[in-house]
N, C-alpha and C positions, 0 to 999 in steps of 0.2 A: 503495500500500499503506501509505504514511503517513497519506494522507489518510484513508483507511478506518479506521486505528487511532484517529484523531484523533476521527473520528464516534461510535466505541464509546466513546471516553473523555468525551464529551460528553453520554452519557445521564445524565439527572438523577438525581443521586446519591440522594435520597429514593425513586424509584422502584425504583432497585436495592435498596436497603435494605429494603424492603416484599416485593420478590420474592424476596429471600434468608431472608424470615421474621421479621426484624427488626421489634421493636415501637418503630415511628415515632412520636414525638410532636413536632410541629413541626419545628424544625431539630434534635433530637436524636434519640436512640435507646438502648436501654440495649444495653450493652455485651456483645458475644459471648464475650469474651475473660476477663472477670472476674465473678465471681458471690459476693454478689447486688449488682446494680446497682439500689439504689433509686430513687437520684435519676439519671435518663438520664445517662450521660457522655460518649457518643459524639456528637461534635459533627460535623453535616453542613453544611458551609460551601456555599451555595447559589451564591455567588459565584465560587468557586474549582471548584465541582464535586469537592470532597476532603473526607475525614474524618479525623478524629483523635479519639482517648479520651484524656479529661484526666487519667486515673488509670493507663494501662497503657502501658510500655516496647512502642515498635514498632509500635503499633498506629494506624496513619495511612496515608493515600496516596489513590491516585486509585480510581474505580469497579473498574477491573481489578484492584488490590490488594485492594479489600473482598470479591470473589468469591473471590480467591486464599485471603483469609485465614478466611472463613466456611466454605467448601466444602472447604478442604486440598487444590484442585488447582493445576496449574501453569499457566504463562502462557497458552498456547495454549488450552487447557480452560476457562479464564477468559473469552478473547476469545470462544471458541465460544460458551460460555453466554449472554454478553451480545448476540451476533447471533442469540440463539435464534428471534427472528419469522422469520428468512429461512433457518436452517439447523438441522437436528435437536440438540437439547439432548445434549451429553455425559452419560454416567451420572454424576451427582453423587457426588463421594468425600466422606464427612464426615470431618470432622476428625479424626485419630487421636489419642485420647487416651493418657496415659501408660501408663495400664492396658492398652492394646491392642498397646505395643509389645513385641517379642520380650523374653522373661524374662531379666532377669539379677540375679543376687542382690546384696544391698546389698555385700557383702564384695567381689564380683567388680568391681562398680562403683566402690566406693571406692578398691579396689587400679589399676584403669584410669585414674581420673582423676589419682591420684597420679602413676602413671607419666607421664600428660601433662605434667603441672606440672613434671617433671625437664627435660622437652625445652623448658622456657620461663622459663630464669633472667631475673631483671632485668637490662635492659641500659641503657645510658647515656639513650639517648633516651627510655625510659620513665622513669628517673629524670629527666631534665629536666622533663618533662610532669608529674610528680607536685610536685616541688619547685616548679613555677611555680604550684601549687594549694596552696601553703604547708605542705605535708607534708616532714618530714624523714628521712632516711636512716633512721635507727632505727626508726620506726613502720612504713616500706616493708618492712624486712627482717624485722621483728617479725611482720607479717602474711603473710609468703610471698607478696607478689604478683609476678605473672610477666609476662612482656611476649615477644611473636612479632612478629618481622619479616614481611614478605612474602616467602612462600616457605617458610617454617620451618614453617608449617601443615602443607604438604603434605608435609615431610619428617617430620613427627612422626606424622602420620597413616598414611603409609606404612609406618614402622618399628611402630605399634603394631597396623597391619592383619595385619602379618605374626606377630606374637607373640599376639593376642587374636582374630583374624577382624576382618573389615570390620563384621558385623552386630552383635558386641559394640560397636564402637566407635559405631555409629548407636543400639543401644539406651541405652547410656550418655549419649547426646545430643551427642557431640563432632564429629558432621557439622554441628550446627548452625552451626559457626563457618564453613563453608566460604564464607560470602556474603561475609565480610571479604578472604578470600584471592583470591576473583572479582573483589574491587576493588582489590585489591592495597594493602590498607591494614593497618598495624601495629596491634597491641591490646594492651591491657593485661587480665590476667587475675586475679580476685579469687575465691581458693578459700573456699567456706563449709564450714567447718569445725567438726564435733562431735566432742568427746573426742579431739581431734588428727587424725580422720580427716577427708577430702575427701568433701563430700557432694554438692556441687554448685559447678560453676565458672560466673561472671557474667563474660562478657567484654564490653568497649567499646572503641571505635574513638577516634581522638584529635580526631575531626572536632568543632567546634561543631554546635550545635544547627541552627544558621542555614545552615552548609554542607552538612549532613546533608540538611536539607529540600531544598536547590538542587541536590543530587545524587539525591533520593529514594533514600536509603540508611539504613538502620536503625543506630543508634548503639551498641543494646546486642543481646545474645544470650546464652542462657544455656544449660546442657546439660538443664534441665528446669525445672518449676515448684517454686519455692522451697517447702520444708517445713520450714525453720529460718529463723532470722535471720542475717544475717551479726553473727560474732563471739557466737553464740549460747550458748557456754558461760558468759559473763559474768551470765547470767540466774541461774545458780546461785550466784553469787559475791556480788552485790551486792544490798542493800535497796532503793536508789535507782537506777534505770534511766533513761539519756536515749535516746529511740526516734527514730531518725532516718531519713530517706528517702534509703536507697542508701548504697554504700560509702566515697565520699570525705568526706561529711558525718559518717559515723561515725568515720572515721580521724582527721579534723579534732578531734573532741571527745575522742577516746582519747588525741590527743597533748596536750591539755591537761589531761589526767589524770581525764576523766569516764568514768563506766561507762557505754559505749554500745553500743549494737547496732542493726542495720540491717534496715529492710525493704527488699525489692526494689521502689522505687517507691512513690508514694504510696498506691497501692492492692494492692500486692503484700503484703497483710495476712490470713492466715487466721484465720477466726473461731475456730477450735480452739485459737489462740494466746493466745485472751484470758484463759482461766484460768491461764496460767502466771505472770501477773502479781498474783494474788491475795496480799495481805499484803505488797505493795512499792507503792514510789511511782514513780509513771512520769512522767517530763517529755517531754511531745510536742515534737519538733523538726523537723516537716515542714516543706517551702518554703511560703514565702508566696505562694503562688499559689491560683488557684481550686481545683486539685486537691487541693491540700495542705489547705487549708481545710476543704473538704468532709471529707476524711477525718481531720482532727483533730476536727471536729465530731462524726462518728461515732463514733469512738474514744472522745472522752470522755464521750458518752452509754452506750457499751456499759461502760466502766469505772465508771460512776457506780452500774449497774445492778448492778454485782458489789461495790459498794463498797470500789472501789479509788481511792485518792487520785490522781489525774491534775492534771499542772500543765502549762501551756503556756509555751513559750520564745518571747518576742517578737520578731519580726525585721520588718524592713521591707519594705513590700509589693514583691512581686516578686523579693525575694532568697532565699539558701539560707543554711545554717549555713557552708559553707566562704567562700563569697562575703563575708558579714557578717564573719566572723571576719579573713579577709585586709585587711580595709577598718579592722581596729582597732575594729569595732562592740562594743557592750556588750549582754551576754547577760542580757536583763531576763526574769524569770520571772513569769506570773501564774497564778492558780489558774483551771483549766478544769473540774474536777470537784468532787462533793462530796467533804469530807473524812471520813474514818473516825472512827467514834465511839470 
């Protein structure tokens, strides 16, 4: 059985990507998870027969994972799909969009997410991790970050299912955190609030990137696609905004006194958000890696076309804001967009 599974995993990744309808260009493809993907971001590694997206969190894995993520099917269906030359294909289930999920009003969803956060008060292990990243108790408490130990997710879900019903939990995206419970992993919870109300929760386990890849586990999961920035309300308060990649970088700059907001990943940026920055100055603080550089170049061009002044924070290659600041690095800013007249 294991040998048979390994033979499935050895099917060339390019072949599987084309079969799934992805636009393959050499050893890359246009990502199915974020749009527009003008410059193909899905890397197809021919040596390891695995894939990953440079700009999307959680989009990586084997050919089996690729089928599961593109078609929205389970493991057994994905394996059957890949064995299609010898077995009938299962009916492909399209990825279920947010719009197709059971309807839950924004108010009801916000109430449910807020109730979930009450089951996840910050605990010492979570504090220790965040402090190891240079964050202080004051900013952790101010942003109301939560924490769940293994087993606590199940307790919270059971209690909320009795109150709201399981389908409401699923519609709110809270079942997306089950993968961490299954792996017995503690998680940090970052609530995305707008006007004080929780609109989305982003969870991350405490594994390093290398540890997560070795165990083939996603480090991040959210209750849905982000339609707001982390610390979104800051947009209406400040004329100069520091646009970061992710929550911890945002918290790092907030702690230093900067007006920071966070995009969920280097390409968790919705084009509809661009006009929010008209009349403001934006400092791009994305990671100094290929994904961050690509996103920064795109944002700089888009801001220039809207006559928005954009600057870029200089970081050493391969680093992010949090790492750079913890090492005592200098925050140098260079102009990356056209100045306003």
